[in-house]
Each structure stands twice: as C-alpha cells, then as structure tokens.
C-alpha positions, -999 to +999 in steps of 0.1 A: +193+456+379+207+451+348+221+417+331+234+412+294+248+387+276+243+358+302+247+324+295+249+291+316+264+254+311+231+238+323+192+248+320+184+266+353+159+294+364+171+331+363+153+343+391+142+316+417+116+328+445+101+305+470+081+328+501+075+318+536+042+321+543+016+308+569-008+282+555-030+276+590-014+242+591+025+245+586+051+273+578+069+273+549+107+286+546+118+312+524+143+304+497+150+330+472+182+339+452+168+379+452+180+385+488+147+381+502+129+407+484+096+399+465+098+431+439+121+435+408+119+471+398+138+491+369+158+459+353+173+454+322+180+418+311+189+410+276+210+385+255+201+355+278+213+329+252+206+294+273+173+281+279+155+282+311+126+302+329+134+337+339+111+337+368+103+304+392+080+314+419+064+293+445+039+300+473+046+336+478+035+370+461+061+383+435+061+418+414+082+426+386+077+465+372+094+489+351+118+461+336+128+455+299+136+420+286+152+418+253+165+390+232+156+364+257+168+325+248+179+330+210+195+298+207+159+283+207+157+308+175+185+291+158+182+258+170+216+256+188+210+251+225+238+232+239+232+232+271+229+203+296+195+197+312+193+200+346+168+175+363+172+185+400+144+218+402+111+210+388+095+230+357+127+247+348+126+242+312+091+242+306+085+282+301+107+311+289+093+338+312+074+327+346+063+297+360+042+299+390+028+272+410+017+260+444-019+276+449-002+309+468+019+317+439+012+354+424+028+375+402+022+409+387+041+423+359+039+461+353+048+486+328+074+458+316+085+452+278+093+416+264+109+419+229+125+389+210+118+363+235+117+325+218+107+295+231+080+268+239+058+283+261+056+321+276+040+314+311+030+285+330+007+288+361+004+257+383-027+267+403-012+303+409-023+335+393-008+363+371-016+398+361+002+419+331-006+454+334+005+482+313+030+457+295+042+453+260+050+418+244+064+419+206+083+402+182+085+372+200+081+337+194+060+312+214+055+276+199+026+266+221+016+304+230+026+331+255-001+318+282-005+282+284-029+265+307-043+227+304-060+219+332-055+181+326-017+188+333-026+206+366-020+238+349-044+260+361-051+298+375-068+329+369-050+356+345-054+388+337-045+414+313-049+450+315-040+480+291-014+458+273-003+455+239+008+424+218+021+429+183+043+408+158+041+377+177+039+340+162+036+304+172+018+274+159-013+275+183-030+301+203-001+326+198-011+349+229-033+323+250-032+285+243-063+274+267-069+238+257-087+230+289-091+249+328-115+240+352-145+262+362-143+259+396-177+262+419-186+301+416-163+316+388-180+334+362-146+348+345-111+330+348-091+350+320-096+387+320-083+406+291-095+441+289-083+476+274-055+457+252-043+460+217-035+425+195-020+436+165-004+417+136+000+384+155+005+351+135-004+314+144+009+287+117-022+266+126-048+277+151-060+307+167-039+340+156-048+351+195-065+326+212-070+288+211-096+277+235-112+248+245-136+234+272-149+263+294-140+290+269-168+311+281-148+321+314-129+345+289-135+374+288-123+404+265-132+438+273-126+472+252-102+453+232-088+461+194-078+431+172-062+442+141-043+422+113-040+390+134-036+359+112-041+321+114-045+289+088-074+285+109-091+313+134-071+344+126-084+357+164-104+334+179-102+291+173-127+272+196-143+240+201-179+251+188-200+287+184-219+279+216-184+279+234-161+309+225-148+335+246-168+366+250-160+396+232-179+429+223-172+427+189-154+407+165-161+398+132-167+362+124-147+357+099-118+358+123-136+332+144-127+294+134-139+262+153-136+226+149-153+209+119-191+203+125-208+197+095-201+185+060-215+187+025-215+162-004-199+175-036-195+151-066-215+131-092-239+115-065-251+144-042-286+123-037-271+090-028-258+062-045-275+031-061-255-001-069-259-039-070-240-061-045-205-062-056-201-029-075-178-003-071-192+032-057-189+061-086-157+079-086-154+116-075-174+116-045-160+145-024-168+155+010-161+192+022-159+200+061-173+234+071-170+249+109-198+267+128-193+297+108-193+278+074-157+282+069-144+256+046-115+235+064-084+229+044-059+202+045-026+198+036-021+201-004+001+185-031+036+200-028+038+214+005+055+198+035+037+172+049+041+156+081+022+124+082+010+133+118-006+161+103-030+142+081-065+133+084-071+098+082-107+081+074-120+045+070-151+042+045-175+015+058-212+008+059-233+017+087-247-021+094-217-041+088-235-075+096-254-068+063-228-049+043-194-044+044-169-025+018-141-042-001-108-029-016-089+005-007-110+015+024-086+037+043-073+069+029-069+108+037-082+142+034-063+163+010-065+198-001-100+212+001-117+179+001-123+144+018-128+118-014-139+084-011-120+056-030-139+034-053-144+008-028-170-023-034-196-028-014-214-062-012-240-070+008-277-076+011-301-057-008-317-028+012-309+009+024-277+018+042-252+049+050-216+048+037-200+065+061-164+082+059-152+076+094-123+097+108-097+078+123-072+108+131-073+140+133-039+152+125-030+182+137-065+194+142-082+190+176-110+164+176-138+169+152-172+179+167-184+151+143-170+114+141-179+107+103-197+120+072-222+097+054-242+096+021-272+074+014-264+039-003-291+015-020-280-021-030-305-031-054-322-067-059-303-086-083-323-090-115-324-124-138-300-135-167-274-121-176-267-115-138-254-139-118-263-138-077-234-161-054-209-153-034-172-148-047-145-163-028-148-164+011-173-140+012-200-146+037-227-121+015-238-127-024-223-104-052-249-094-081-229-094-112-223-102-149-196-126-160-168-111-177-138-131-187-106-114-191-097-131-221-119-143-255-134-178-251-124-189-288-160-194-295-171-209-263-194-192-234-184-169-207-206-183-177-192-169-150-162-145-141-127-155-159-146-188-166-159-205-201-182-230-213-165-251-244-190-279-243-196-270-282-163-269-293-131-292-293-116-266-271-108-269-233-093-251-207-104-217-185-106-195-216-113-225-242-078-218-253-063-256-250-068-283-276-085-312-267-061-342-264-066-370-291-072-402-274-055-433-280-081-463-286-063-487-261-085-514-276-067-511-312-037-503-297-035-538-276-051-557-307-020-545-326+005-555-305-012-587-296-010-595-335+024-581-336+037-607-312+019-635-330+034-621-365+068-621-345+065-658-330+053-670-366+081-656-384+104-669-355+087-703-368+095-700-402+128-692-395+133-724-380+118-741-405+137-727-432+171-735-413+158-769-411+151-773-448+179-749-458+190-779-482+157-781-501+159-770-534+131-747-531+148-731-504+185-733-518+173-714-550+157-688-534+188-678-517+190-694-478+209-664-461+188-638-478+156-653-472+168-656-433+179-618-435+145-606-449+124-625-419+150-610-397+137-578-413+104-585-411+105-592-374+121-555-370+094-541-388+068-556-367+089-541-335+084-510-351+047-516-351+046-520-314+064-487-309+039-467-327+012-477-303+038-458-275+034-420-270+057-399-287+088-390-269+125-382-286+135-416-274+105-434-292+110-412-324+148-424-325+138-461-322+107-461-347+131-444-374+157-470-369+133-499-366+116-489-397+142-479-419+168-511-405+135-535-414+135-518-448+168-521-453+166-556-445+138-567-466+141-549-494+178-545-495+178-582-498+155-580-527+171-556-545+208-575-545+190-607-556+168-591-581+201-573-591+221-604-590+197-620-617+197-593-641+237-596-641+232-635-648+204-631-675+206-596-690+245-591-696+253-591-732+288-599-733+299-632-716+325-632-693+341-650-665+323-622-639+290-635-643+267-630-616+270-609-584+291-622-555+279-626-519+303-602-504+292-575-524+253-582-515+264-581-479+280-551-483+252-532-501+226-544-474+250-534-451+255-499-464+218-492-466+217-498-430+242-479-417+231-449-438+202-446-416+223-454-383+244-432-394+219-402-397+205-409-365+237-404-345+247-374-360+209-362-356+215-370-318+245-353-316+231-322-331+199-327-311+179-321-344+148-347-335+123-333-316+087-338-304+059-313-318+026-309-309+000-310-342-034-310-347-060-329-367-086-314-394-112-315-362-089-294-339-073-324-318-043-325-301-016-351-309+024-354-302+044-363-337+081-368-340+098-338-358+129-351-380+152-326-399+149-323-441+183-346-440+155-373-434+145-371-467+178-376-486+174-418-491+173-443-512+138-452-507+132-421-535+159-431-558 
C-alpha cells in the first residue's frame, strides 16, 4: 500500500480497526476500513497534510511492518491546519501515529521508519499495549512526547521498545517518553521496557531530553541502551520526581539526570539568619538557590527571554507563626534567573525566634516541587528604651519598635513620633512646627473699645444737638457753626473707624477703615485748615481790598475735594483689585493679618 499527498477536509483517522473478539460475556462486531485484515505490510505513507491519527485500534491485535511514514501532519509544523474538527469519533485528534484503546487493543510496529512527523503526541494507549521492534523515529516533533501515558486520564498500558533508534527528535517535555503517571498494577515489576535501543540528539525545550517520568518510574527499565548528545533545559536524558524514583538503567551520567527541586541554600548577606526589631525591614539581597537531588541548580526565566506569566514560579514571604509575627509590604514576588530574592518586607511581631519562609504559591512550567517552602531563621529583638518607641502603628494588632523619624525638619521643635513634632518650646505649631501661632485678639479690650466708642458717638451726637440749639450764641457763632458741625461729624466717623479696627481683617474691612479714617480726617482737619486759612486771609493780607477773607463756598469746596480724593483712590483700587489682606508676623513670631495697600496710598495731603 502506498499513499502520497493525502488531505482531508475534516480531522479523521487514516486507518480505523475495530476487531470482533470473544470476551466471554459478549461478542463484539468487527468494523474495519482495511478490508478486515489486521496487518499492514510494506506500506509507504507520505505527505499527509491534514491532522488526525493514522491508526485507531480498538479491541483486537493489529500489526504494522516494513512501512515508511514520512512528512506526516506538516500543517502542525507550520501552524496552518485548516481542517474542520470531526467530533463523531472518540480520540481521533489526540495523537498523530497511534491510538489504541480498550483492554484487548494490541499494536506491533516492526521494521518501520517514522520520519518528519509533527504533532502533540505520537502514540496514546488507553488500557492497551504496544511494541516497537527494529523501528526508527527520526527528525520529528511531538510537543508532549512520542509516547504519552497519564493514568489519571485513563492513559495506561504496557509499552515495549526493542532494537530501535530515536534520533533528531524534539519536544517540550519528554521527547520520546512523557510518563507523568501510570498505575503499578498488582504484580507488575516492569511496565515500560526499552532494550537494545539508541537515543541520539533528541531535545526537549523544558524537561527530559529522552524521558519525563512521574510516579512509579521504577517500573521503567532501560537495558543495553545508548544515549548520546541528548539535551534539555532540565534533564538531558532523564527528568524524574526524585532520585529515589527514576527509571532503571544500567549506566547513565548523573549530569544527564534532573529531578524536581528538593533542597535550597541561602546566598546573600545573611546566611546565618536575620536579627531585627519589630517593624524593621529585612536586609536586601537575601537570595535562595534551589537544587535538585543531584545538586543541579534550578534556573528560572531570565531578563530578555520571552516570558509567559504561567511559566513563573511565584512565592509569598511570611513568618512561620503568623499569630505572633506577620510581614508587611511587597510580600509576593517571583523567582528570576538563578535565584529567588526576598523582597525587603517589614516584619512586625512579638520578640522571639521565627522562620521567615519563602512559600511557593505556583510552580510555573515546573512540576510541583518536593519542598513547598524555603526558610531562614529570624530573630525579633526586645525593644530598648529611649530613643526607641514601642507601640502599634495604624491598625496593627502588634507593636513596632522604632526611632521616631520626621520627614521634614521640626524648625527648632522636637521629633517625638513618626512625622510628629513637639513645638511647645517655640512659638510655632503644626505637624512639623511649620505653622505660626495666630496672634490672639484681646476680646475684653475689643469690647471695651467698642463700648467707649459708642459712648463717644452718643456724646458727640448730644453735643451736635446742643450746638444746633445754641447756634446763635456768640461763642458758637464766632467759631463757625457749620464747620463745628462738620468737625463733630468727622469725629463720629473717626470713632466708627475705631470700632472697625476691632474686627478681623478682610478686604471689605480694609476698604472701610481706609475710607472712614481719611473721611473723618478730611472733615475734622479739613475744617480746621480752611478756618485757619480764612483767618490768615483776614489778618495777614498786606494789601487791603474788597476781597478780604475766604468765602464759605470755597471752604466747602476744599473739604469736599479732600474727601473725594480718598474716595476716588478707593474706587480705583477696587476696580484694579489693588487692596489685599496679607499675613504678617510680630517680632516674636506670632501671625496676624494686615491690610496691604498700593504705593499710591502715600500720595496724600497729610504729608504736604
């Protein structure tokens, strides 16, 4: 039989054989697509493009001899398989070469060459058996191994290899044999037998260049076999769970065997242990190196490599007695390069001796480690006296021992706790003694000023009334009745200004005090000025003329102009927003508010 360049639009088996056998209970019918024969001899099969197992065998024995299989399922190699999955038949798409299931399934490959076959798994046995004799498997890629047995998935059955050659094959795990688990049975002493065979230049990108074995690996026997130039990231030939459970082999170099990590050593600046106070961070640079049973160091993904998050080994840092000590900070991290580095976590706890554990939470691309944690001795010392403080920080149920530290300078105060200054000996306040003490007003004095001011206003109003009543009196008339009234009104305005001075400064108060102060001044001293100027005109003019003295209209105009000058200035400041309230300090450092006026304030007649 010869087949070349076969492609199907669906995933399907190439040969399907179901034998009729007598089980002692019932008769099982024969269904076969090879005309009922149970042997294929002298066949050539090449360029099978579409995926699907070549041989699907159920119940009966089946033999393949003197056959050549070449370039099988190349679409897997180039990742361009486009066929439609056929879900009608069990197991069709799970292997590339052989699927044998049910306990009477038995397959023999003899004098057969398999070259350039690509896929996930080469052969699967479901409670069946298989034998390879005088066969060659070369230049092929099986992601999860040529033979895959996992008893937890019902993949089980004896497998034998005799006088065969496996060369230039590749995979991720267990290039030729990927055997995570298979059952021992009741009497079996050898379950997988490989003899008189050679394994040359087979490569696994992760584990086991030839074989990856799990539980019951002692049931695997290699006899008179040759291993040469096989490679893997871990275990060039064998990768096993432990040194005690590896396949039986006559001789193999221990450098070609690896196991899951089983022990560790501490590398860094604290090899004997850590001694800290509660609340302190552990020293940086503490590293754990992991080793297998053969003292081979375990290597993890490195910077610059293409990293899948699922391939990372994650760990958590915690104390062994979480009731009396716990870690704070970045407690989770991952192993990188050649080491697992402890992050600088803080440890808060009661004084005593503990173990600080690096506890593995996931194992990435590796099988489960033989150890679930690596630890280093940790001592939490007793807290001493001053300058240390021993108290709980935040919501912590346990106390921390620490020297107070303030992020900013206390400006002459004393740092008495973390970011807390004592300012009692200086005229400052605030968390860092960076706030001035507010100058307190004397409320009693302010009240006294207000009461006196109201009394003065009342007295002035009474005087105004008396002045109006006796305006024709020669004394009042001689002093100028109208200007006396203006002076008294000016005194009232000045007294109101004294009341405003007892208020806290705001922009409105600044404007009001400026206007009341200068309006009162203009009324009082403006009236005195014009009256004095009038007397000067009367008595001091050298030349007598009809225009002797100073008319009342001019006198009123001068007082009005003096008053309007300040009101105009205040309106301009208001429009231009020139008045503000500024913080100022007394000589002893107390804070108060003052009105800030523009320089044009000093353009005034007071200084003339």
